[in-house]
C-alpha positions in Angstrom: -33.6 8.0 -44.0 -30.9 5.7 -42.6 -30.9 5.2 -38.9 -27.9 6.6 -37.0 -25.5 4.1 -35.5 -25.5 4.1 -31.6 -22.6 6.3 -30.4 -20.5 5.2 -27.4 -18.3 7.7 -25.7 -15.7 6.7 -23.1 -14.7 9.3 -20.6 -11.1 8.8 -19.6 -8.1 7.2 -21.3 -6.8 5.3 -18.3 -6.5 1.6 -18.3 -10.2 1.0 -17.8 -11.2 3.3 -20.6 -8.6 1.8 -23.0 -9.6 -1.7 -22.1 -13.2 -0.9 -22.9 -12.3 0.9 -26.1 -10.1 -2.0 -27.4 -12.7 -4.6 -26.5 -15.4 -2.7 -28.4 -13.3 -1.6 -31.4 -11.9 -5.1 -32.0 -15.4 -6.8 -31.9 -16.4 -8.2 -35.2 -18.2 -5.7 -37.5 -18.1 -3.1 -34.7 -17.5 -0.2 -37.1 -20.5 -1.1 -39.1 -22.7 -1.2 -36.0 -21.4 1.6 -33.7 -19.6 4.9 -33.5 -16.9 5.1 -30.8 -14.6 7.8 -29.3 -12.6 8.2 -26.1 -12.3 11.7 -24.6 -9.5 12.4 -22.2 -9.1 15.6 -20.1 -5.3 15.4 -19.9 -2.5 15.6 -22.5 -1.6 11.9 -22.3 -3.2 8.5 -22.0 -2.7 6.2 -19.1 -4.4 8.0 -16.2 -2.7 6.9 -12.9 -0.2 4.8 -14.9 2.6 7.0 -15.9 6.2 5.9 -16.5 8.4 9.0 -16.5 12.1 9.8 -16.7 14.1 11.7 -14.0 17.8 12.4 -14.1 18.3 9.7 -16.7 16.5 7.0 -14.7 13.1 5.5 -15.4 10.6 6.0 -12.6 7.0 5.1 -12.1 4.9 8.0 -11.0 1.9 5.8 -10.5 1.3 2.1 -10.8 4.4 -0.2 -11.1 3.2 -3.5 -9.7 1.5 -6.5 -11.2 -0.2 -8.2 -8.3 -0.1 -12.0 -8.8 0.9 -13.3 -12.2 -1.4 -16.4 -12.3 -4.5 -15.4 -14.3 -3.7 -11.7 -14.2 -4.6 -10.0 -17.5 -2.0 -7.3 -17.1 0.8 -9.9 -16.8 -0.4 -11.6 -20.0 -0.4 -8.3 -21.9 3.1 -7.4 -20.6 4.4 -10.9 -21.4 3.0 -10.8 -24.9 4.8 -7.5 -25.7 8.1 -8.6 -24.1 7.8 -5.8 -21.5 9.7 -7.7 -18.9 12.9 -7.5 -21.0 15.0 -4.4 -20.9 18.7 -3.6 -21.3 18.5 -0.3 -19.5 19.1 -0.2 -15.7 15.9 -0.4 -13.7 14.6 -1.8 -10.5 13.9 -5.5 -11.3 12.4 -6.2 -7.8 10.3 -3.1 -7.6 12.2 -2.0 -4.5 12.1 -5.4 -2.7 15.2 -4.4 -0.9 18.2 -6.4 -0.1 20.7 -5.3 2.5 18.0 -3.1 4.1 18.5 -1.5 7.4 15.9 -0.4 9.9 17.2 2.7 11.6 15.8 5.1 14.2 15.5 8.8 13.8 18.7 9.3 15.8 20.7 6.8 13.8 20.5 3.5 15.8 20.3 0.4 13.6 17.6 -1.8 15.0 18.3 -5.4 15.8 16.6 -7.6 13.2 15.0 -9.9 15.8 12.9 -7.0 17.1 11.8 -6.1 13.6 11.1 -9.7 12.6 9.0 -10.4 15.7 6.9 -7.3 15.2 6.7 -7.9 11.4 5.5 -11.5 11.9 2.9 -10.5 14.4 1.7 -7.5 12.3 1.4 -9.7 9.2 -0.6 -12.3 11.2 -3.0 -9.5 12.3 -3.6 -8.4 8.7 -3.9 -11.9 7.5 -6.6 -12.5 10.1 -8.4 -9.3 9.1 -8.3 -10.5 5.5 -10.1 -13.7 6.4 -7.0 -16.0 6.1 -7.5 -17.7 9.5 -6.5 -17.1 13.1 -3.1 -17.6 14.6 -1.4 -18.3 17.9 -4.3 -20.2 19.4 -6.9 -17.7 18.5 -5.3 -14.4 19.2 -7.1 -12.6 16.4 -10.5 -13.8 17.6 -9.7 -12.6 21.2 -8.7 -9.2 19.9 -12.0 -8.9 18.1 -13.9 -10.1 21.1 -12.2 -7.4 23.2 -13.2 -4.8 20.7 -16.7 -6.1 20.6 -17.0 -5.7 24.3 -15.5 -2.2 24.2 -17.9 -1.2 21.5 -21.0 -2.4 23.2 -21.4 -5.8 21.5 -20.7 -4.9 17.8 -17.8 -4.3 15.5 -19.7 -2.9 12.6 -17.7 0.3 12.7 -14.4 -1.0 14.0 -11.4 0.2 12.0 -8.2 -1.6 11.1 -6.4 1.0 13.1 -8.2 0.1 16.3 -7.7 -3.6 15.6 -4.0 -3.2 15.1 -3.5 -1.0 18.2 -5.4 -3.5 20.3 -3.2 -6.2 18.7 -0.1 -4.3 20.0 -1.5 -4.4 23.5 -2.0 -8.2 23.2 1.6 -8.5 21.9 3.0 -6.8 24.9 0.7 -8.8 27.2 1.6 -12.1 25.7 5.3 -11.3 25.8 5.1 -10.4 29.4 3.2 -13.7 30.1 6.1 -15.6 28.5 8.8 -13.6 30.3 7.0 -14.3 33.6 6.9 -18.0 32.8 10.6 -18.0 31.8 11.7 -16.2 34.9 10.1 -18.7 37.2 10.9 -21.8 35.1 14.7 -21.6 35.4 16.3 -22.4 38.7 19.7 -21.1 39.6 21.4 -24.0 37.8 19.4 -23.4 34.6 17.2 -26.5 35.0 13.4 -26.4 34.6 11.0 -25.7 37.4 7.9 -27.8 37.9 5.6 -26.7 35.0 2.4 -27.5 36.9 2.9 -24.3 38.9 4.0 -22.2 35.9 0.6 -21.2 34.7 -0.1 -19.0 37.7 2.4 -16.5 36.3 0.7 -16.2 32.9 -1.0 -12.9 33.8 -3.8 -11.7 31.5 -2.0 -8.6 30.2 -3.8 -7.2 27.2 -6.8 -9.4 27.5 -5.4 -12.7 26.4 -6.3 -16.1 28.0 -3.9 -17.6 30.6 -2.9 -20.3 28.3 0.5 -21.4 27.2 -0.5 -22.1 23.7 -1.0 -18.4 23.1 2.5 -17.6 24.3 3.6 -19.9 21.5 2.6 -17.2 19.0 5.9 -15.7 19.7 7.9 -18.9 19.4 8.9 -18.4 15.8 10.5 -21.8 15.3 9.4 -23.6 12.2 7.3 -26.2 14.1 5.4 -23.7 16.2 2.2 -21.8 15.7 3.7 -18.8 13.9 3.3 -18.4 10.2 6.4 -18.9 8.2 8.2 -15.7 7.4 8.6 -16.7 3.8 5.1 -15.4 3.3 5.9 -12.0 4.7 5.3 -10.1 1.5 2.1 -8.6 2.8 3.5 -5.1 3.4 3.5 -4.1 -0.2 3.0 -0.5 -0.9 0.5 1.1 -3.0 2.0 2.4 -6.0 2.2 6.1 -5.5 -0.8 6.7 -7.6 -3.2 4.1 -8.8 -2.3 0.7 -7.6 -1.4 -1.1 -4.5 2.3 -0.8 -5.0 4.4 -3.6 -3.5 7.4 -1.5 -4.1 10.1 -1.5 -1.5 8.4 -3.7 1.1 8.8 -7.4 0.5 9.4 -9.1 3.8 10.9 -7.5 6.8 13.2 -10.3 7.6 16.4 -8.3 7.3 19.2 -9.6 5.2 22.3 -10.0 7.3 25.0 -9.7 4.6 22.6 -10.8 1.9 20.2 -13.5 3.3 18.6 -13.7 6.7 18.6 -17.0 8.7 15.0 -18.0 8.4 13.6 -18.2 11.9 16.1 -20.7 13.2 17.6 -18.2 15.6 14.6 -15.9 16.1 13.6 -17.4 19.5 14.2 -14.2 21.3 11.9 -15.1 24.2 11.8 -18.9 23.9 12.5 -21.9 26.0 13.5 -25.0 24.1 11.6 -28.3 24.5 13.5 -29.3 27.5 12.6 -26.0 29.3 16.2 -24.7 29.6 17.2 -21.4 28.2 18.3 -21.2 24.6 22.0 -20.8 24.0 22.8 -17.1 23.9 25.3 -17.6 21.1 22.3 -18.0 18.7 21.1 -14.5 19.6 24.2 -13.0 18.0 23.0 -14.0 14.6 20.9 -10.9 14.7 23.7 -8.6 15.6 25.2 -8.7 12.2 25.0 -5.4 10.4 23.1 -5.6 7.2 26.3 -5.1 5.3 27.8 -8.2 6.9 30.2 -6.5 9.3 31.0 -7.5 12.8 28.4 -8.4 15.4 27.0 -5.4 17.1 26.2 -6.2 20.8 24.5 -2.8 21.3 21.0 -4.4 21.1 21.5 -7.7 22.9 20.6 -6.7 26.4 16.9 -6.2 25.7 16.5 -9.9 25.1 18.7 -11.5 27.8 17.6 -13.1 31.0 20.1 -13.3 33.9 21.5 -16.7 34.0 20.7 -17.1 37.6 17.0 -17.0 36.6 16.1 -13.4 37.6 14.5 -11.2 35.0 15.4 -7.6 34.1 12.5 -5.2 33.7 12.4 -6.0 30.0 9.8 -3.3 29.1 11.9 -0.4 30.4 15.4 -1.7 29.6 17.1 1.0 27.5 18.0 -0.6 24.2 19.5 2.6 22.8 19.9 6.1 24.3 16.3 7.5 24.5 14.8 4.2 23.4 13.3 1.6 25.9 12.4 -1.8 24.5 8.7 -0.9 24.6 9.2 2.5 22.8 11.3 0.8 20.2 8.8 -1.9 19.6 6.0 0.7 19.3 8.2 2.6 16.9 8.7 -0.4 14.7 5.0 -1.3 14.9 4.1 2.3 13.8 6.6 1.8 11.0 4.5 -1.1 9.7 1.3 0.9 10.3 2.7 3.6 8.0 3.5 1.1 5.4 -0.1 -0.1 5.5 -1.3 3.5 5.2 0.6 3.6 1.9 -0.6 0.1 0.9 -4.2 0.8 1.6 -4.3 4.6 0.7 -6.0 5.3 4.0 -4.1 8.3 5.4 -5.5 7.4 8.8 -5.9 3.7 9.6 -8.7 4.7 11.9 -10.8 5.3 8.8 -10.1 1.9 7.2 -12.9 -0.6 7.8 -12.0 -3.8 9.6 -14.9 -5.9 8.1 -14.2 -4.6 4.6 -10.6 -5.7 4.7 -11.5 -9.2 3.5 -13.2 -8.0 0.3 -10.0 -7.6 -1.6 -8.8 -10.8 -3.4 -5.3 -11.4 -4.7 -4.4 -13.2 -7.9 -2.0 -16.1 -7.0 1.6 -16.1 -7.9 4.5 -13.6 -7.7 4.1 -9.8 -7.6 6.4 -8.3 -10.2 7.3 -5.0 -11.9 7.7 -4.3 -15.6 11.2 -3.6 -17.0 10.0 -1.5 -19.8 7.7 0.5 -17.6 4.0 0.1 -16.9 3.2 2.6 -19.6 4.3 0.0 -22.1 1.0 -1.8 -21.3 -0.9 1.4 -21.9 0.9 2.0 -25.2 0.0 -1.6 -26.3 -3.7 -1.1 -25.6 -3.8 2.3 -27.3 -1.9 1.1 -30.4 -4.9 -1.0 -31.5 -7.1 2.1 -31.8 -7.0 4.2 -34.9 -5.7 7.8 -34.9 -8.3 10.3 -33.9 -10.4 7.9 -31.8 -8.8 9.2 -28.6 -9.3 12.9 -28.2 -6.8 14.5 -25.7 -7.4 17.8 -23.8 -11.2 17.2 -23.8 -12.2 17.7 -20.2 -15.9 16.9 -19.4 -17.5 19.4 -17.2 -21.1 18.2 -17.2 -23.0 15.0 -18.1 -26.6 15.5 -18.9 -28.6 12.2 -19.2 -32.2 11.1 -19.6 -32.6 13.7 -22.3 -35.5 13.7 -24.8 -36.1 15.4 -28.2 -32.4 16.3 -28.7 -29.9 15.8 -31.5 -30.7 12.4 -33.1 -32.8 11.5 -30.1 -29.6 10.6 -28.2 -30.2 10.6 -24.4 -26.8 11.9 -23.2 -25.1 15.2 -23.7 -21.5 15.9 -22.7 -20.3 19.5 -22.0 -16.5 20.2 -22.3 -14.3 22.8 -20.8 -13.9 24.6 -24.1 -17.6 25.1 -24.4 -18.3 22.4 -27.0 -20.8 19.6 -26.6 -21.2 16.0 -27.8 -24.2 13.7 -27.8 -24.1 10.0 -27.2 -26.3 7.0 -26.7 -24.0 5.5 -24.1 -21.3 6.9 -21.9 -18.8 4.8 -20.0 -17.5 7.0 -17.1 -14.0 5.9 -15.9 -13.1 9.0 -13.9 -11.6 8.5 -10.5 -13.6 8.2 -7.3 -12.0 11.5 -6.1 -13.5 13.3 -9.1 -16.9 11.6 -8.5 -16.8 12.8 -4.9 -16.3 16.3 -6.0 -18.9 15.9 -8.7 -21.7 15.0 -6.3 -21.2 18.0 -4.0 -24.0 20.5 -3.7 -21.8 23.2 -5.4 -21.1 20.9 -8.4 -23.2 20.0 -11.4 -21.3 17.2 -13.0 -24.4 15.1 -13.4 -27.8 16.5 -14.5 -30.1 15.2 -13.2 -28.1 14.3 -10.1 -27.2 10.7 -9.6 -29.7 8.6 -7.6 -29.1 8.3 -3.9 -27.9 4.7 -4.0 -25.0 5.9 -6.2 -24.2 9.1 -4.3 -24.3 7.3 -1.0 -21.8 4.7 -2.2 -19.5 7.5 -3.6 -19.7 9.3 -0.3 -19.1 6.3 2.0 -16.1 4.8 0.2 -12.6 6.1 0.9 -10.3 7.6 -1.6 -6.8 8.3 -0.3 -3.7 10.0 -1.5 -0.4 8.2 -1.9 2.5 10.0 -3.6 6.1 9.2 -4.5 8.9 11.7 -4.1 12.1 11.3 -6.2 15.3 13.2 -5.4 18.7 13.2 -7.0 21.6 12.8 -4.7 24.3 15.4 -5.2 27.3 14.1 -7.1 29.6 15.9 -4.6 28.0 14.2 -1.6 26.7 10.8 -2.7 30.1 9.1 -1.9 29.6 10.1 1.7 26.9 7.5 2.3 28.2 4.6 0.3 26.8 1.5 1.8 27.6 -2.0 0.7 28.4 -1.0 -2.8 25.4 1.3 -3.1 25.3 5.1 -3.4 22.5 5.3 -0.8 21.2 2.7 1.7 17.9 0.9 1.6 16.4 2.3 4.8 13.2 1.8 6.8 12.9 4.6 9.3 11.6 4.3 12.9 10.4 7.5 14.6 9.3 8.4 18.1 5.6 8.7 18.6 4.1 12.1 17.6 3.6 13.2 21.2 7.1 12.1 22.4 9.3 14.7 23.9 12.3 13.0 22.3 11.4 13.8 18.7 14.2 15.4 16.8 13.0 19.0 16.1 15.1 19.2 12.9 13.0 16.5 11.2 9.9 18.1 9.6 6.5 16.6 10.5 5.7 15.6 6.9 8.6 13.1 7.0 7.8 11.5 10.3 5.1 9.2 9.0 6.9 8.0 6.0 8.9 4.8 6.3 10.9 3.8 3.2 13.7 5.6 1.5 15.9 3.9 -1.1 17.5 4.3 -4.5 15.3 3.3 -7.4 17.9 0.7 -8.2 21.2 -0.1 -6.4 23.6 2.0 -8.4 21.2 4.9 -8.9 21.7 8.4 -7.5 17.9 8.8 -7.6 16.3 8.2 -4.2 12.6 7.6 -3.6 10.2 8.1 -0.6 6.5 7.4 -0.1 4.0 9.7 1.5 0.3 9.2 2.3 -2.6 11.3 3.5 -2.0 14.6 5.1 1.8 14.3 4.6 1.4 13.6 0.9 -0.8 16.7 0.5 1.8 18.8 2.4 4.6 17.6 0.1 2.5 18.5 -2.9 2.2 22.1 -1.5 5.9 22.6 -0.8 8.4 24.1 -3.3 11.4 22.2 -4.4 13.8 24.1 -2.1 11.8 23.2 1.0 11.6 19.6 0.1 15.4 19.4 -0.6 16.2 21.1 2.7 13.8 18.9 4.7 14.9 15.6 3.2 18.6 16.5 3.2 18.5 17.5 6.9 16.5 14.4 7.9 18.8 11.9 6.1 21.9 13.7 7.5 20.4 13.5 11.1 19.6 9.8 10.8 22.8 8.7 9.1 25.2 10.9 11.1 25.1 8.4 14.0 24.9 5.2 11.9 27.8 2.9 11.3 29.4 1.5 8.1 29.2 4.6 5.9 32.2 5.7 3.8 33.9 9.0 4.8 31.3 9.6 7.4 33.4 11.4 10.0 34.8 14.0 7.6 31.5 14.5 5.9 29.5 14.9 9.1 31.3 18.1 10.0 28.7 19.7 7.7 25.3 20.2 9.3 23.6 18.6 6.2 26.3 16.5 4.7 23.8 14.6 2.6 22.6 16.8 -0.2 20.0 16.5 -2.9 19.8 18.7 -5.9 16.7 17.9 -7.9 13.1 16.9 -7.1 10.3 15.2 -8.9 7.0 14.8 -7.0 3.6 13.2 -7.7 0.6 15.4 -7.2 -2.2 12.9 -7.4 -4.1 14.5 -4.5 -4.4 18.0 -6.1 -4.4 17.1 -9.8 -8.0 18.0 -10.8 -8.2 15.0 -13.1 -7.7 12.5 -10.2 -8.0 14.2 -6.7 -6.4 11.2 -5.1 -4.8 7.9 -5.8 -7.0 4.9 -5.2 -9.9 3.5 -3.3 -10.3 1.8 0.1 -13.3 0.6 2.1 -13.7 3.2 4.7 -15.5 2.7 8.1 -19.2 2.8 7.4 -18.8 1.5 3.8 -18.7 -2.1 2.5 -18.2 -4.2 -0.6 -21.8 -3.5 -1.4 -20.9 0.1 -2.1 -18.4 -1.1 -4.7 -21.1 -3.1 -6.4 -23.4 0.0 -6.3 -20.6 1.9 -8.0 -20.7 -0.5 -10.9 -24.5 -0.2 -11.5 -25.4 1.5 -14.8 -28.0 4.1 -15.2 -31.0 4.4 -15.5 -31.7 1.9 -12.8 -33.7 -1.3 -13.3 -37.1 -1.3 -11.7 -37.7 -2.8 -8.3 -38.8 -6.2 -9.8 -35.5 -6.4 -11.8 -37.0 -5.5 -15.1 -35.5 -2.7 -17.2 -36.4 0.9 -16.6 -39.4 2.2 -18.5 -37.1 4.6 -20.2 -36.7 3.8 -23.9 -32.9 4.4 -23.6 -31.1 1.8 -21.6 -27.5 1.9 -20.3 -27.1 5.6 -20.8 -24.4 6.0 -18.2 -22.1 3.1 -17.3 -19.3 3.1 -14.8 -15.8 1.5 -14.9 -12.5 1.9 -13.0 -10.9 0.4 -9.9 -13.5 1.9 -7.6 -16.2 -0.2 -9.3 -14.4 -3.6 -8.7 -15.5 -5.4 -5.5 -12.7 -8.0 -5.5 -9.8 -6.0 -7.1 -10.4 -2.3 -6.1 -7.3 -0.1 -6.1 -5.4 -2.1 -8.7 -4.7 -1.8 -12.4 -6.0 -5.3 -13.2 -9.2 -4.4 -11.3 -9.6 -1.3 -13.5 -8.8 -3.2 -16.6 -11.4 -5.9 -15.9 -14.1 -3.3 -15.2 -13.4 -1.8 -18.6 -14.0 -5.2 -20.2 -17.1 -5.7 -18.0 -18.8 -2.5 -19.3 -17.8 -3.1 -22.9 -19.3 -6.6 -22.7 -22.4 -5.2 -21.0 -23.0 -3.0 -24.1 -22.2 -5.8 -26.5 -24.7 -8.1 -24.8 -27.3 -5.3 -24.9 -27.0 -5.2 -28.6 -26.8 -9.0 -28.8 -23.4 -8.9 -30.5 -22.0 -12.4 -30.8 -18.4 -11.5 -30.0 -18.6 -11.1 -26.2 
């Protein structure tokens, strides 16, 4: 009797599963050695990669970004199939917005110097958390030391949220130090006071050292201690579904009429080398509206010192109606926090681990989108596989492993939702961390016997958040009302009052208040996109289309009604909601039973070690490193972005884990083509 070929079943036809299937299938003599199939619970391949069409425009429901092109396997695939070339309109920059405007919930356009100062400081905080070095004379280290003291000597369970908020306190303290120095360093004629006495006014507000070199962290001139803003592409959003999506958030150096003056005028609090106050005419460079219209002096007073040397109470100066400088800065800081919620998939940054933030590693080079859609990469991978190898609509409900005396002596038995079963020698599980979390609950029986504790502990500790995109079509009878710089709708970053503020606009629903970005999918499009994360994303998933249209239409009308530089605004604003949307397309990654979320993050209490544990195959090796005494090795293998220590949350991370598990099996059978 001929011995049966080992059977390999891959659960999930996302990019990890397809990468494994292609690697195995294209190995020399594979068909003679193995039997292979891919089972997919849904009605399409691609998983959290899904290029869709909405109102005639191409939209990415999930992943849309290639993160770093140097050495990135996804970039190579896309390049080889000419996926970067497309004659149809699309968003070539993935939403890296030009002519963007930062605007408050009551319609005030925020001076770009405020945004750039906060942006730069926020980026430096995240760079420090990522292990890229300290800044401003050791500000990051001092924040950590303060957190260490407050936490009784340790930071093992410190969150990114706590670190960022402590950083904001330092920002205010450092700024106040510098304002105090400035107010005493200028005499009535504008000359410099004796610096040897100046240090006494560097009060330790926020816990920073009384040292002038730390004040320099806000001196954004090119020769100072601040990092160059050309690197500010750190606030890149996770892709609405499976990948850290850099869509919409390149740098936050606002373009004034097309291109921002890089730092040369951003010395909003600075003294020049001679100690005299900077010429105020430079400050006006930030008063240009993003469309390039006349200088708006509305925001200037928050940065000006009286020429006689006296200082206004800068913290409480009203920049706009209902906005002091401090509340505005906090609103802008919260805007960047919300962007990082989308980027990280952590609905609450208080759950995102500070120490784990440095685990993620970028590929070098640019971050780019794919003109023909990310699904073109999926189609390329799937095209190599023969018809019938991928079975759609085959949802696995139970995985039995370590079986004996069964069909063909195969150790794994798969149960499907239609009642059918399938036996295998090896199963590569590529289902999402969200489904795994559900599968290890006491009321679930996805695995039998249950997974070992090292695996379930890792699954439990790691975070798996929800990030959704929302697409709406602007009404053809209303879109001309908000024409902005040749666009049918502006690229906006929204600043809201804090949740407990009494000044919140009651007409704006809570589920919009923690989103930040709204913009057309490409400049001439009538399709507008927003991002949502966490609780707000799940709320949007539960709303019907009419509720969404009403909420977004009202919010956009309230914000834009008081803003300048929009066509036909006065006549249009007579209507309560003069901006109207007519159609809705929303992601449902959080409630889709095949995903139950978007992508992985390292939560407080977890670590990169948990990602390594996720990747370990079953049965386990014995304690001395030898193989298990079971005669069947590598029964259940795991792939997907949640099993990648360096590249979790990304498509390239998922792809590489698929190759890893395919190679693990090939090595097991001593195949030469590995």
